[in-house]
N, C-alpha and C positions, 0 to 999 in steps of 0.2 A: 625469668623462664616461665618457673610454674604458674604465674599469673598470668601471663600470657596465655598458655595452654588454657586453664581455667576460665580466662576470658572467652577463647574461643568455642570451648566444649560448651557454655552457655548459651553464644552467641546459636549455635547448632542446637541444641535442644529448643532455645526460645524458636527459632524457624520451623523447626519442625513442629512442633507444637500449634506454632498458628497457622500453617499450610494443611495440617490435617484439618485442623477446626474450620477452615475455610471452605473446605469441601465436604465437611459435613453438617456444617450448619450453614443456613442461607438464611437472607434479609427477608420479611413478611413481603409479598410483592416479586418475588424475582423469580425472571422469565422460565426460569427450568419448571415452575410448579403449574404454566399456561395447559390448556390441555393440548396434546399432540395431534395430529391428523384432522385437526378442525379448521375450518376457513377462520381467520381473525385477520383484523387489521393492527398496526404496531406503528404508531409517531415515537421516532426515535432519531438520535444523534448519530453523524456517521463519525466512526474513530478512525479508520482504516479503511483505505480500498487495495484491492490487487486487482489492476487490468489483465486483459489477457488478451494475445493475437490474433484468436476464433471468436472473440465476444468480448461484451462488458467485463466477464470476469465476476469478483467476488468482494464483498465488503464487510466490514465488522462494525455491526451498529451497537448502542446503548439504549434500549427500550425506557420511554417515559409514560406511554403510557399506551395500555391495548385494549381493544372493543372485538368482544367473544358473543357469539351467535345473537343473542337476544339485546345486542345492541349497549349493555352496560358497558362504561369505559372505568377500567383499573389503572392504577398507578404501576407501574412496573419498573423492576431494575433490573440490574446485571448486565453481560455481553449476550449477542447474537450472531451467528456467522450467517450469513445471507448471503444465497445465490443469484446473483441480481439477474433478471428479464433482457432478453437480447434486444427488446424492442425499444428499450429506453438506456439514454449513456449512464454512465458510472459517475454517481456525484461528486464531491468536493470532499474533502478531510471535513469534519465542521457543519457541512449542513445540517439541517433536520428535514427528514424525508416523512411522507406516510407511505407505508406498505402494505398490501393484501398477501394471503399466502395463506401455508400452514407449516407449524412448527412441528420437528421432530427432534429426534438424538443423536448424534453425531456416532457413525461407525464407526469401531473398531478394526484391529486387525484382521483381515479375512484369507490373506496369505501366509504362508510361512516367510519371515523376513520380512513381510509387508512393511509400509508405512503405517505406522498406528493413529490415524487421523483423529478419533478418541481423544488419546490420551495427550496429544499435541494440544486442540484445544482444551483438555481439561487443563493443562499447567499454565493455559493464558488466562485460564476462568472463564472460558467459553463453553459454558453446558448444554446448548442449544444451537440448532440449526433452521434454517427458515429456505425454503425454495420459493422464491417471489415471483407473486403473477402478476403483479402492476406495481408499480411505482411513482411517486409525485415527491417533486422538490417542496415543500413546505417555507422553507426560510435558508436564504443562500449564506454559507459562512462568512464570517470576518478574520478581520489578521491574520492568523498563518495558515488557514487552511486558503484563504482566497490568493493570499501569494504564492504557496505550492502551484494552485490552478492557474496564476499569472506564466509562471516560471514554463510548466507544460506549455500553455498555447502559444510563448514567445519562442520556444525551442519550436515548436510545430511549425510555425508561422515562415522560419527561415532555412530550414531545415527539408532534406525528402525525408521520407518516411521511415524508412530503415535506418539512415544515419539519428534521427529524430528519436527512434524507439532506444537506440544504443547512448545518446546524448541525456535523455531522461534517466537511463539505468547508471549512467557515468555522475549524474549530478544529485540524481534522488533515490538511488540505490531501487526503483522502479523495474523489476526485470521481466515483469510478465508480459510485455508487448513486443520483448524482442520475438526474432523468428526463432525458431524449435532448433533449425538445426546450427543456429549458430549458437545458442545457448549450450549447445551440447559440446561444440566446438572447444568454447570458456571453459568448461567442465573437464573435458578430456585433456586439455592443454595444462591446466592446474593453473589457469590465472582468471578463473572465476571471480575471484576476491578482489578486483578490481571494481567489479559492480557491487559491492557492497561499501556502503558509504563510512569511511573511519580515519586512518592516521591521515592518509594523501589528502583528504578535504579539509580533516581540521587541521592542516599545517597551512594552505592556501589562506583560510581565514584568519588565524595567527599572523599570517605575513602580510595579508593584505591591512589587518586592523592596525598591525604594530607601525606599517609605512605611515599609511593615514595618521595615526595619532602623534607619531615622531615628525612628521611634514607640519602638524601645526604646534610644534615646537614643547610638545609634552614631555617632561622629565621619564628616561627610559625603564627604571623601575615602575612608575605609575602607567606609564603605556603597556607593561607587559600585562600588570593588574586589571586595567581597562579592557584589554581584549578577552578575558572572562567571561563578564557578560554576553560579548557577540558569541561566543562559543556556545553560550546556553541558549542561545537565541536561534542558533542555527540547531542545534539538536532537537529544539521545539519543533522546527520548520522541518525537519525530515522526519521525526516521529522515534517514541521509543525502542527500536532496535538494538538488539547486542553491541553489534561494532561501534553505533554512533556513540553509545551511551559511555562503552568501554575507550575508545577513542577521546571523546570529551571528558569524561572524569580523569582521565592518565593526562592530559594534557593540560586540566586546571588545575592539577596538584604539582605536577610538576612546573608551570610556570608560577604558580601561589609560592612555593617552597622556595624557589629562585628569590623573587623579588623580596620575599621576608628574610632573606639572607640564612636559610635554612639547607642544610647538603639535598644534593637530589640524587633522589635512589629511583632509578626505573621499576624494580623488583618491586618495592614499595607502593609505588603508583599503580603499578598492574593489582597487587592486593587491595589498595585503599577502592580502586573503581570495581574489582569483582565484589566486593565487601557491600557496597552501596546498592550495585545493581540485586544481587543476593538478597537483600534485607528488603527492599520495595517490591520484589516479585520472586520468591524462592522457587517459583517452577520456571525460572529461565537457566537452573542449572540442566533439565531436560531437553534445553531450546539446541539443536543442531548448529544454529548460527552464532551461540554463545560459546559451544564449544571449540568451535573453529577460529573464532576471534581471539580467543584467549589463548589458546593451543599455539596458534603462530605468533602471537605476541611474546608467550613465554619462551617459545622456541628460540626468537631472537634476543630476547634478555637472556637467556641460559647457554645458547648452544653458539652464538655468534663471535664470541672471543676467543675459546676453542678452536673455533674451526678458522680464526684468523692464523692461529700458530700454526694449524695444522696444513693451511693453503695460503702463505706467505703471499703479498703482494709483489708483483714483478718490480724487476730492480729499473724504476724509472719515480720521477717526482711525482709529488703525492696526488697531485691535480691532473695526472695523464690520464686519459682515455683509459688505458689497459689498468690501471689504479682504481681508476671508476667501475670497470667492468668486473675486477676481481672483487671488489667489496659487493658490488650487488648482485655477486656469484652467490657468495659468502651468506647473506641477507637471504635471499631466495631459498637456498639450501637446509639452513637452521628453521625458517618457517615451514618450509614443505616436510621435512622430517619429522616435525613436532605434530603435525595434524595429519600423518599419515595414517596413526592409529583410527582416527573418525571417518576418515576417507574410504578404509577399508570396511569399517563396520558400516557404513551405510550404504556404498557402492559397490564393493569387492574390487575396487581398480584403484591403483596407483598410478598415479602421473608421473613417468620418466621423463618425458620434455619438460615439467614444470620450471626447473632452474633455466636451462636456455632461452624457454621460451618467457619467461619474466625479463630477461634480458632486454627481449624486445617490444612487449606488450606494455608494461610499466612505466617507459618515457612517454610512448605515445598516447598511455593513458592519461599523464600527468599533464602533456602538451594540450590534449583533447578538452581536461577540465576545466584549462587556464584560457584556451580560446572561448569556451562554452561562458563560464564567468564572463570574460569580457565582452562578450555581444548580449549578454543583459546589461551589463554594467551601461552599455553602448546603445539602448534600446529607442532613447530617445532622440538621437542621431542614424538615422538609416542608412547614410551610407559607411558610416564606418562600423554600424554592426552588419552590414553585408560584408565588407573586410573580413570583421573576424569571421562572420560566419562559413566564406569562403574557405579558412586557413582550418575552421573546425570538422568541416565536411571533406577535407583532405586528409586529415589525421585521423578523424572516424573510420575513414575506408580504408586505412592503413592501416589499423587496429584493427579492423572485421578481416583483413587479408592475412595479417600474421595470426590471430587467434586460429583462424581455418589452417592456415599453412601446417602450424604445428599440433590441432587439434584432429586434423582429420586423418592423421597417419594411423597406421596400423600399428607403428610402434611407440606414439605417445602412451599412452597406457600399458602396464601389466594388468592381469588378471590375481588378482589374490583373493580367494574366498573369504568372505564376513566371518568366518569363526575363528580366520586367525587374526584378527583383533586385539585380543590379549595378548598373544606373541607378540605382535608387532609394538605394543605399547609397552611389555617388557623390554624389548628389543631398543628402543628409541633411548627408555631409562638407563640401559646397560651404557649404550652410546655415549650419553652425558655423562657417565661416571667415569668411564676410561677415559673420556678428553679431559676432564677437570685436573687431571695430578695424581700424582703418585698414590696418594693415602686413599681417594674414591677408588685405584684401579681394584682390588681387592674385593671389593662390592662390587663395581662394574662387573666382573669375571664373573661373580655368581648368580648375579643377575641373569646376564647372557646364558648361563648352564639351564637354568629355569625355562629361560625362553625358547631354547632350542629345545630341550625335552618337552615341553608345553607344543610346542609346531610341531615335531614326531608324532603327539600321540594325537594331534586334531588331524595330520594329513594319513596317519592309518586306521584308525577306529572311526565310525560311524557311518550312516548311510552313503552309499554312494562309494566305501571304502572297503570294510571288510562285513558289509550288509548289503540287505535288498530292501528297496522303499519302494513306493508307488506313490506318489503325491497326484491328489485328484484335484486340480485347483478349483476354486470360487471361481469362476466368469460369466458369473449370471445365467442365463440361459440358453445354455452349449455344457460344449465339452470339450476337456484338455487334462490328460493326465501323462504325468512323466514318471518313467521309468527309470529306477537309476539301480546300476547293477556293480556289485563288486569289481575294483579294479578302473572304478571312474568311467562306467559305459552309462550311457542314457539312449532312450528312447522314447519322443514325444509322439502321443496316441493323440491325434484332434490339436488344433491350434484355438479353440474358443471365436469367439463371436465379433464384427466389426459393424459398429451401428455408426457413422460419420453423424448421422441426425441427432445421436446423441453423445457425439465427440468422445467414443469410447471404440478404445482396439486392446481385444486381450491382449494379443500376443505384444505390443508395445507397454502397456499397462501393467500386466499380471506377469507374463512367461517370462519375455526377457529381460528383466529387472531381476527376477528370480535366478534366470540363469548367469545374469553377472555377479551377482550376489556368491554365486555358488562356484565361481570360476569353471565355467563350461564351458567352452570354444568349441567343443566338437558334437555334433549328436548321432550317435551310429547309424538312428535312422528317426525320420520322420513320418508319419503312420496318417494319411488324412482318409477315412472311415469312408467319405461319403463324400458329395459336392455341393451339402447346404452351407448357408453360409453359419450357421451356427457352432460348426465344426473347423471351417477354413479360413473362416475371416482375419484370423491372428497370421495366418501363414506366411504374409509378405512380409511382415515385421519379425517374424523368429528364422525366416532365408536371409532376413537383412543383417541379422547380431550374429548370427553364429554359421558356422561351418554342418554343411547335411551332406554323409557320406551318404544315403540312399534316400531317396523318394519312394515309398512304398503307397501304392493307388489299386484302389479295386480294379479288376480287367473292364475294359470299354471305357477307360476314366476320359479317350479321349472326345465323349459325345456330351460330358459334364464341359460348360463354359470355365467355373470356378477352377476346376481339375487341373484342366489344360493351361490354364494360369499359371498355376502353382508348377507345374512341370516345367513349362519355361523358363520361369524363374530358377528354379534349382538345376536342370540345365546350362543356363547362364552361368550358375555360380559352381559348375564343377561336379553335380550330384548322380548319381546313376539312378536313373526312372526305373523303379518296379513295381510291376504289375502282377498280382495275386488272385486268385482264387480257391474255392474249397478243394482243401487237397495238398498243397502247398506247405511249405515249411521255410522259416527262415532261420540260419544258423549266425547268431550273433555271440561275441565274446560276453562271456558271464551268465549266459541261460542255457538251461539243460536243453530245453527245447520252445520252440516258437510254431504253433500249428497254427495255420488258416482253415477254419469251419465255414468262412463265408466269403463272400457273395458264392452263387452257385456259380456255375461255369458260363462263361458268356454266352453259347448257344441257348441257354435254359433261361439268361439271364436278360434277352433281348426286352423292351416293351415293359419292364416289373416297374414300382414303386422305386424311386431313388431311397429311402428309407433300407428297402430289401435287400440293394445294391451294397451293403455296407459291410465293410471288412469286419470277420468277428475274429479276433483272437483266442487263443488258450495258451498262456504263456505259462511256463514250470522251470520255477527256480530252486534248487533243492526239494525239499518235502511240500512246499508252498505251488499252489495251481491258482491261477488269476483269468476270468474268464471274461473279458473285452468285448461288449456287444454293440457297439458304436448304435444306429438306429434301428437295427433288423426287428421288423415286425412278426407276428402271428404265423404268418406263410412260413419265413426262414425258421422259425422255432419248429412246426410240425415236420418238415424236410427231416432238420437235424436229428427230432425224434424217430422219423421214422428209418433214415440212415444208419442210425445208430452211432451216432457221431460222440466222442468222448467229452461229456457237458460237465461232470464232477469238478468242481472247483471251492477252494476253499476262501476265495475273493470274489465278489461279481460286481462289475461296472454295469447296474441297469441299463436295461437298453431304454432309448427315446425319452429320459428324463422320466421316468415312472408314467410313460401315456398307458392308458387301459388296452392301446393296439397291441403291446409286446406283454411279456412276462407272465406267460399262461401259468396253470397250475403245474402240468405235468412237465413243463419243461426246469420249471423250479425245483420239484420234487427230484429230476434228472441232476440237477445241478449241486443241490442240496447245501449253499454255501453257509459259510460262517459268518461272513461280513459283507454286506451289499452296499455298496454306494451309489447314491439317485444325484445325479448333477444336474441342478435345478437351479431356473433363477427364482428370487424372491417375488411373491405379489407377481407371479407370471399369470398371462392372461388366458393360458392353456389350462391352467385348473391344475398343473402336473405338480407333485404324482397324485397317481388316481388313490382314491380310499381303496378301491380291491386290491391294486397291486400292492399296496403298504399292508395288508391285511395277510394276501398269500405270501408276502416274505416274513411277516412272524408266524405263521402256519408251519413253514418249512423249518423253523427255527433259526432264522439269518437276523442276525443285527442291523438295524439299516439304519444309514447315516445319509443327512441329506446336507447337500452344498450349502441348501439357502436358510438353515437351523443352524449348522457348525461351522459354518464357513469349507474353507477347503481340508479335506479327510486327506492325513497321511495314514499310510497303513504299511507295516513292517511286517516283511515275509520270512524272517531269520529269527533263529532261535525255538527255544522248546514251546513256543504258541504265537497265535499272530496276534497282534496288536493295533488299534486304530487310534487315531486320537482327532476330534474337531479343533480346527486352529482358534476358530473364534468362540465358541461355545467351552472348549477348555473337555469335553464329554470324551472319556478314554471306556475303550472298548476291547475285550479281549477275549479270544475264541481259540478251544483246540483244532489242532491240524486235522482232517479226514483222517482216516485210518487209509494202514496201505492198500492199496487198490487189488483186487482178485484178479488171480490168472486172465480168467475172461475178458474180466475189464482191461487189461493190458493188450489181450489179444484184438480188442475192440477199437483199439487207439490205433495199434499197426496197421489193421483192415482199411481203418477209416481214411487214412493217408494214400489211399489206391487210386488214381485216377479212374472216373468212373465214365468218360469218354474218350472216342475214339484218337484225338489227337493227343491227348494226357497221355493215353496208355502206351502209344508209340517215345514219348519220352520219356517212362520209366517210370520206378516209385523211390528215385533216390532223394535225400536230403538235399537241397540245392540252396545254395547263397542268393541266388537269383528266384524268380519264380518260372514259373512256364512261360510265360513270353515276358522278354527283358526289351525295354527300349533304350537304348542309347543317344 
């Protein structure tokens, strides 16, 4: 036992040292040392391809040589992640290609809880990215790369487009070409694992090769051993993915041990497979696919037998359909329980429908794979291949229908905030201990108590529970801020841009994933400050993903086509449409006050610039005040100053991305914020933020944080002082709250809420849940 422990510790230390050395030391001529943002040409071999339904997709290439600037050619090594140009077809794995473009450094996490792309690539030993302008195949692949291309071509020849994309996903694990809604249905139903080449496919290879060898009168033990080279060839064909390597290694260990007369152990096979993969690539430990694959396998190995005792089979014959269904249910449940912490940590969802969905989907997937393999094997006989293709089409259609049926229902997933992943992991461990017998039950009860205590602490402490926070998302050149209030109340101010030509939608790419990870299902209000796309583009995705109680729009929103479309969507979803103008206030749970300082009343606002029609909000939570200004310009600022509006704020969302048309000196002096946030895109073509604005922010004593430099900015509004942090930069800023306002300032605040026109005067000055005019 001591020797085993020392061996494991030695391997862990050696692996850690090797992994660290790999990322600290680079071979001479590594691609990471090539100049950034400079035109260059690369000759490289394609290592991996990632097709996309919207275009060619991505590729990982191993550079061979590079030509930079003066035409000098250098030998280059390493790996590069390439964004393939739309005008060129994606190459095959193994092709040698010539690329032209610019190298860059991978972007890390920009928003809270977001996917850390730079870390993902680093763990795969990819330290450079390239946006490719042109591409040409210099030499076609041979061997396995050509075989994979033949499989894809053969499938596309005989099946319709959607069915072909699903068949390629089943056979080769390539899911990039699947329609987005179908892929989401597989995820939500907990059946996405069938699109990972793993045990199902390895089982088919073993059965077919063993049957062929036995038909040639090869002895059984020899036939099993000879199946291993076929497994290795299959793994090489698919590529070095965690699920493929895990299934192939486990099957090889089990087959070899049986053929050699050694005792078979599934747990030992899992351990050998994991050790082999980590030894070859230590970074795979950080790969989500690795965790899902091994988590599901360990769940089956460790939890299946205890669940079999807990859920006995029906009292019928062992080969009956009821017995098979019970066995499949236990198998699916054990796997889903084991991967639940990983899914919660990455998506904020738990697939409730996974166990029953797998009873339908897994047999259909197995039959589809069998039909696909038979169709490829009979490709030389068109009539026979067409017969198998017809069966494949029918089964694939049924498979898609089953995934949509179970994945598109509201009950198919339960929202669980990603922060509960550690408690979920402890809960699974506790369940495993409680199910394994009497002795482990005491430890299981102790672990369950720790898990419960941790879950209670996570549910009651932190932003959105006992503290308020504002998340200023990094959505590029646009605005989106989420106000998280005590008691799990949320208000979203703007939803960022949507640029179809860039395949980017801030609502679906940034805001909705964050809300899912936080298990936010309802927004108290969605405020769209004005009708420009950089503020409203992501609204449809948000409206499609969460429930909105109120959609707050500037008075006169009917004249704006984007706002009118958003209002129609919100009304169809059951939200109230609330129109606001200066002098209104919104009463929301968890908010002491939310005053509307702009836009001016409709009579004064007709014909004015769209930016000047922005909703301007003053939020007060406890001691903290936050001023959210939309894109309001200098004219609105002058009106606010002239009317004596209450502008004093601890936190300021700088107007119009730091444009020179806003943030005048007198306005900033009146607001005097401690923290100022500029929501602005990297290298934007407008030159935002303006140097003069930044200078005026410094002059008034504000600490300015820019989303192009800091990533998303988190601002905490509770406690003894204000705190702000940039997600990408890690920069932290603290500022004291402003002194308590004087009586004259409080009087000004009350007076500022009095309506200034005849229509508003008739309605009075009471605080309203809705504004002056409400459209239902």
